[in-house]
N, C-alpha and C positions, 0 to 999 in steps of 0.2 A: 795497363788497361784493366778496368773492372768488369766490363762486359761489352759484347759486340752490339747487342740490341735487346730491346725488351722482348721481342719475339723469341729470341733464343732462351731467355730466362723462363718465359711462359712454357716453351716447348719442354724444357727440362722438368718443370713442375708437373706438366701434364703426363709426360712419359714415366716419371718416377713411380707413381702409384701402380699402374698396370705392370710395368717391368718388375717392380718389387714383388707383386703378387705372383707373377709368373715364376720368378726365382724361388719364392717360398714353396709354391706348388711343385716345382721341379725337385727341390731338395727333399720335400716330404715324400714325393713319389719314389725317389731313389733309395729311401730307407735310412735306417740308423747308421749304416756304414759311412755315409757321407759326413756325418757329424761326429764320428768317433775320433779318438786320438789318431793323429795322422802319421803315416809313414810317408816316404817321398812321393809315392804314387798318388796318395790322397791329397797331399799338399798341392801337387801340380794341378789336379782337377779343381780344387778349391780356388786357387789363384786364377785359373782359366775362367771359372764361373764369375768371379769378381771382375775380371777384365772385360768379360762379355757384357756384364751389367753396365759397367762404366761406358762402354762403347755405345750401348743402346741409348743411354741417357745423354751422352755428349756429342755423338756424331749424327748429325742430321741426315746423313746419307744412308743410315741404317734404319729401316722401318721397324716398328714394334714387332711385327710378326716374323720378320727376318731374324731379329734378336731372339725371339721366343724359340724359333727353330734352332738357332745356335745353342741356346741354353739346353733345350731338350736333347739335342744331339750329344752334347757333352755328358749329360746325365746318362743317356743310353750307352754311350761308349764306356763310361765308368762302370755301369752295371754289368755290361758284357765282359769287361776285363776282370772285374771282381768275381763274376760267375766262373769264368774260365780259370782264374787263378785258384779257385777252390777245387776245381776238378782236374786240372792238369799241372803237374809239377813243373814242367818247363816254363809255362806261363807264370807261375808263382815265382820261380827263380828270376825271371826276367823283370817283373814289376816290383818285387819286394826284396828288401835286404834281409840278411840273416842276422840273428842276434849274435853278439860277440862277447865272449868271456873275457873279462878284464882282471878278475882276481879269482884265484883258486886256492882254497884252504889257507886263507890268510895272507897269501903272497900275490903281489901285483904282477901282472903279465905285461911288462913294458913294451914288448914288440907289438902286441895287440893294441895297447893303448896308443902307441905312436901311429899305427895304421888308421885308427879311428879318431885321431887328434883329440885325445882325452888326457888330461893331466892327472898326476897322482892326487893333487888337491881336490879335483872334482870327484874322484872316487871316494876319498876320505869324507867329503861333504855329504855324498849320498849315503854313506854308512852312518854318519852322525844323524842325518835326517831320519833314519830308521830307528834311532835311539840306541845305537850301539857305540861303545867307546873304544873298542880295541879291534884291530884288524884280525887278530888271531881268533876272535869269536865269530868271524864271518867265514862261511864255507865258500860262497861265490858272490861275485858281482857281475851282472850281465848288462851290457848296453843293448837295449831292446830295439826293435825295428822302428819304433816311433821316436827314438832318441832319449827315452827315459831309462833310468837305472833301476834294475831289480837287485835287491840285496837279500841274500838268503843266509840266515844265521846257521851255525852248526846245529842248534837245537831245533830248527825248523826244516832241516834238510830232508828228513824222512828217508824214503826209498830213492829220492833223486829223480823220479820219473818226470818231473817238470823240466828237467835239463836235457831230455832226449833230443830236442830240436836245436840244441846249441852245439854246432859242429866241433868246436875246440874242446868241448867237455870230454869227448871220447878219445882224444889224442893223448899220447904219453906226456907226462909232465916235462916241461922244458926248463932250462936254467936261465930263463929271461926274467925271473922274478928277483926283486931286491928284498932286503931284510927290513923294509920300512914298516 
């Protein structure tokens, strides 16, 4: 079936403009955080916003202002949660993952890689993407909370202060590294 009725098609067209404007206003109001690289919490909010927009457009039982209230509620909840996570460590730990150390001083940490479902080839690719050709030239590779890899070469390590929030960095070296 291509469509139920012309009325439904016209309804979608009529609802699309205002619903889209409300979504844009909601995202702009919520700030740059909503548009940043996403961690799991941000992804959930983004998917929920998209799902709500689709429901507004396609479900005739949802009035435009009910949908606008739903979009606004999601944005407010995201703002409150982000605000609380900045101020309270417990909230931050609840909604955000911690970065994970995958390579230390040129040696892959296979147990950490297994827990995060990352392969040695993915770590090597991240290192190559940074323009480095040898593992021994890399001081650390960190899987960040947004799923990206940070590669820190030995020459860029400096004081190492950027590693302070990587929990595994301060633990003693383990023998779970291979000689790859």
